[in-house]
Every structure is written in structure tokens, then in C-alpha cells.
TORKOL-4160 file (C-alpha; in steps of 0.2 Angstrom, whole numbers, padded with zeros to 4 digits, m for minus):
146
<pt num="1" X="0131" Y="0003" Z="m0010"/>
<pt num="2" X="0137" Y="0006" Z="m0028"/>
<pt num="3" X="0155" Y="0013" Z="m0030"/>
<pt num="4" X="0149" Y="0022" Z="m0046"/>
<pt num="5" X="0146" Y="0041" Z="m0044"/>
<pt num="6" X="0142" Y="0055" Z="m0055"/>
<pt num="7" X="0156" Y="0068" Z="m0058"/>
<pt num="8" X="0145" Y="0081" Z="m0065"/>
<pt num="9" X="0140" Y="0089" Z="m0049"/>
<pt num="10" X="0159" Y="0089" Z="m0043"/>
<pt num="11" X="0161" Y="0100" Z="m0059"/>
<pt num="12" X="0152" Y="0114" Z="m0051"/>
<pt num="13" X="0165" Y="0115" Z="m0037"/>
<pt num="14" X="0180" Y="0115" Z="m0049"/>
<pt num="15" X="0175" Y="0129" Z="m0060"/>
<pt num="16" X="0167" Y="0146" Z="m0058"/>
<pt num="17" X="0149" Y="0144" Z="m0060"/>
<pt num="18" X="0141" Y="0148" Z="m0077"/>
<pt num="19" X="0123" Y="0143" Z="m0078"/>
<pt num="20" X="0123" Y="0139" Z="m0096"/>
<pt num="21" X="0139" Y="0129" Z="m0096"/>
<pt num="22" X="0136" Y="0119" Z="m0081"/>
<pt num="23" X="0117" Y="0115" Z="m0084"/>
<pt num="24" X="0123" Y="0106" Z="m0100"/>
<pt num="25" X="0133" Y="0094" Z="m0088"/>
<pt num="26" X="0119" Y="0090" Z="m0076"/>
<pt num="27" X="0108" Y="0075" Z="m0079"/>
<pt num="28" X="0091" Y="0075" Z="m0071"/>
<pt num="29" X="0079" Y="0060" Z="m0069"/>
<pt num="30" X="0061" Y="0065" Z="m0068"/>
<pt num="31" X="0050" Y="0052" Z="m0059"/>
<pt num="32" X="0031" Y="0055" Z="m0059"/>
<pt num="33" X="0016" Y="0044" Z="m0063"/>
<pt num="34" X="0008" Y="0059" Z="m0072"/>
<pt num="35" X="0016" Y="0055" Z="m0089"/>
<pt num="36" X="0011" Y="0072" Z="m0097"/>
<pt num="37" X="0018" Y="0082" Z="m0082"/>
<pt num="38" X="0034" Y="0072" Z="m0083"/>
<pt num="39" X="0036" Y="0073" Z="m0101"/>
<pt num="40" X="0033" Y="0092" Z="m0102"/>
<pt num="41" X="0045" Y="0095" Z="m0087"/>
<pt num="42" X="0059" Y="0085" Z="m0096"/>
<pt num="43" X="0056" Y="0095" Z="m0112"/>
<pt num="44" X="0057" Y="0111" Z="m0103"/>
<pt num="45" X="0073" Y="0106" Z="m0094"/>
<pt num="46" X="0081" Y="0099" Z="m0110"/>
<pt num="47" X="0078" Y="0116" Z="m0118"/>
<pt num="48" X="0088" Y="0124" Z="m0104"/>
<pt num="49" X="0103" Y="0113" Z="m0107"/>
<pt num="50" X="0100" Y="0099" Z="m0094"/>
<pt num="51" X="0101" Y="0081" Z="m0099"/>
<pt num="52" X="0084" Y="0076" Z="m0093"/>
<pt num="53" X="0075" Y="0059" Z="m0094"/>
<pt num="54" X="0058" Y="0053" Z="m0087"/>
<pt num="55" X="0051" Y="0037" Z="m0080"/>
<pt num="56" X="0034" Y="0035" Z="m0073"/>
<pt num="57" X="0035" Y="0025" Z="m0058"/>
<pt num="58" X="0045" Y="0020" Z="m0043"/>
<pt num="59" X="0052" Y="0003" Z="m0049"/>
<pt num="60" X="0057" Y="0011" Z="m0066"/>
<pt num="61" X="0066" Y="0025" Z="m0056"/>
<pt num="62" X="0076" Y="0012" Z="m0046"/>
<pt num="63" X="0080" Y="0002" Z="m0062"/>
<pt num="64" X="0085" Y="0018" Z="m0072"/>
<pt num="65" X="0097" Y="0023" Z="m0058"/>
<pt num="66" X="0105" Y="0005" Z="m0058"/>
<pt num="67" X="0110" Y="0008" Z="m0076"/>
<pt num="68" X="0114" Y="0027" Z="m0077"/>
<pt num="69" X="0116" Y="0037" Z="m0061"/>
<pt num="70" X="0109" Y="0055" Z="m0063"/>
<pt num="71" X="0116" Y="0070" Z="m0054"/>
<pt num="72" X="0098" Y="0075" Z="m0047"/>
<pt num="73" X="0081" Y="0066" Z="m0046"/>
<pt num="74" X="0065" Y="0076" Z="m0046"/>
<pt num="75" X="0053" Y="0063" Z="m0038"/>
<pt num="76" X="0034" Y="0064" Z="m0035"/>
<pt num="77" X="0029" Y="0060" Z="m0018"/>
<pt num="78" X="0012" Y="0052" Z="m0022"/>
<pt num="79" X="0013" Y="0037" Z="m0034"/>
<pt num="80" X="0004" Y="0021" Z="m0035"/>
<pt num="81" X="0013" Y="0004" Z="m0031"/>
<pt num="82" X="0028" Y="0013" Z="m0024"/>
<pt num="83" X="0027" Y="0030" Z="m0016"/>
<pt num="84" X="0041" Y="0043" Z="m0018"/>
<pt num="85" X="0045" Y="0041" Z="0000"/>
<pt num="86" X="0049" Y="0023" Z="m0003"/>
<pt num="87" X="0059" Y="0027" Z="m0018"/>
<pt num="88" X="0069" Y="0040" Z="m0009"/>
<pt num="89" X="0073" Y="0028" Z="0005"/>
<pt num="90" X="0080" Y="0015" Z="m0007"/>
<pt num="91" X="0089" Y="0028" Z="m0018"/>
<pt num="92" X="0098" Y="0036" Z="m0002"/>
<pt num="93" X="0102" Y="0019" Z="0005"/>
<pt num="94" X="0110" Y="0013" Z="m0012"/>
<pt num="95" X="0116" Y="0030" Z="m0019"/>
<pt num="96" X="0118" Y="0043" Z="m0005"/>
<pt num="97" X="0127" Y="0055" Z="m0017"/>
<pt num="98" X="0112" Y="0058" Z="m0028"/>
<pt num="99" X="0103" Y="0074" Z="m0024"/>
<pt num="100" X="0084" Y="0071" Z="m0023"/>
<pt num="101" X="0071" Y="0085" Z="m0024"/>
<pt num="102" X="0053" Y="0079" Z="m0020"/>
<pt num="103" X="0038" Y="0086" Z="m0030"/>
<pt num="104" X="0021" Y="0086" Z="m0023"/>
<pt num="105" X="0003" Y="0092" Z="m0026"/>
<pt num="106" X="m0004" Y="0083" Z="m0011"/>
<pt num="107" X="0008" Y="0080" Z="0002"/>
<pt num="108" X="0006" Y="0083" Z="0021"/>
<pt num="109" X="0018" Y="0091" Z="0033"/>
<pt num="110" X="0022" Y="0073" Z="0039"/>
<pt num="111" X="0027" Y="0068" Z="0021"/>
<pt num="112" X="0038" Y="0084" Z="0019"/>
<pt num="113" X="0047" Y="0081" Z="0036"/>
<pt num="114" X="0049" Y="0062" Z="0032"/>
<pt num="115" X="0057" Y="0066" Z="0015"/>
<pt num="116" X="0069" Y="0079" Z="0022"/>
<pt num="117" X="0073" Y="0067" Z="0036"/>
<pt num="118" X="0077" Y="0053" Z="0023"/>
<pt num="119" X="0089" Y="0065" Z="0014"/>
<pt num="120" X="0079" Y="0075" Z="0001"/>
<pt num="121" X="0086" Y="0091" Z="m0003"/>
<pt num="122" X="0070" Y="0100" Z="m0004"/>
<pt num="123" X="0051" Y="0098" Z="m0007"/>
<pt num="124" X="0043" Y="0108" Z="m0021"/>
<pt num="125" X="0024" Y="0111" Z="m0023"/>
<pt num="126" X="0017" Y="0105" Z="m0040"/>
<pt num="127" X="0017" Y="0113" Z="m0052"/>
<pt num="128" X="0033" Y="0123" Z="m0048"/>
<pt num="129" X="0039" Y="0137" Z="m0059"/>
<pt num="130" X="0053" Y="0131" Z="m0071"/>
<pt num="131" X="0064" Y="0145" Z="m0064"/>
<pt num="132" X="0062" Y="0138" Z="m0046"/>
<pt num="133" X="0066" Y="0120" Z="m0052"/>
<pt num="134" X="0081" Y="0126" Z="m0062"/>
<pt num="135" X="0088" Y="0136" Z="m0046"/>
<pt num="136" X="0084" Y="0122" Z="m0035"/>
<pt num="137" X="0093" Y="0109" Z="m0046"/>
<pt num="138" X="0108" Y="0121" Z="m0047"/>
<pt num="139" X="0108" Y="0123" Z="m0028"/>
<pt num="140" X="0106" Y="0104" Z="m0024"/>
<pt num="141" X="0120" Y="0099" Z="m0036"/>
<pt num="142" X="0131" Y="0113" Z="m0029"/>
<pt num="143" X="0128" Y="0108" Z="m0011"/>
<pt num="144" X="0129" Y="0089" Z="m0014"/>
<pt num="145" X="0143" Y="0087" Z="m0027"/>
<pt num="146" X="0146" Y="0068" Z="m0031"/>
């Protein structure tokens, strides 16, 4: 397990919460094989003050996290080559302090339950409203400070 941890989530616990101020301190990794969806979501999050980045597959997500640990990961459940569930399993084994929110357009109840069992903070249906994503990111980070 890596000794590196993000400190930005901890920032939420040390200061009174101010959405604008704190969102500027949160890094978000968006992982989705639908490039257009991921890119638009990153743009919308960045406009709201997050530091968001996109990757388009499971192995890319794992590689990214090895180099730069995000506060929160938005992770698609269904992806080719490596599923979101597999990525979640790997991330939580190596970096348990990272909050992971699963995104799905096609998941089953079994996928949802498995994701939550493995440590996902929540499972959101695609396409989620941006306000729902922002609030879920805030809650995930507040509940799971690094």
C-alpha cells in the first residue's frame, strides 16, 4: 500500500465548509471509456472549481493514480478490457483513502451491491445531473478525508 495520501479531503474537516473555496482544493479523476462523456464532465467540474482530469480506461486510471493521487474518482462500471469493478478493487486495495463514486448506465443490482461492498461511496446513474455529482463529491470527500 502506498504511503502517499491526498490532504485536500482533510482540508474539509479543518475549515468551516465553503463550497467555492473547498471545491478548488479537490482533485477528481473521471474514468470512462466514453471519451465525449468524460471530457464534458471534466469541463463541467473544472468550471465549478474542481481540478478534474479524464482517462478513458481502467489501466489508464491505475497508472494515473500511481503518479497523482486524486481526492475522488468518478468511475464507470462498464468498460472494455478492465471493468470498473476490477479498477475499484485494485484502487481500494492499494489506496483505500481515495473516495470512489461509480457511474453507470447499465449496471445491475449485483454490480451496485458489489461496488458498495468493495468500498465505493455511491453508485450514480448516467447521465447524472451536475448538481448531484457535485454534492456527491462533496459528501464523499467530507466522509472520507484522506
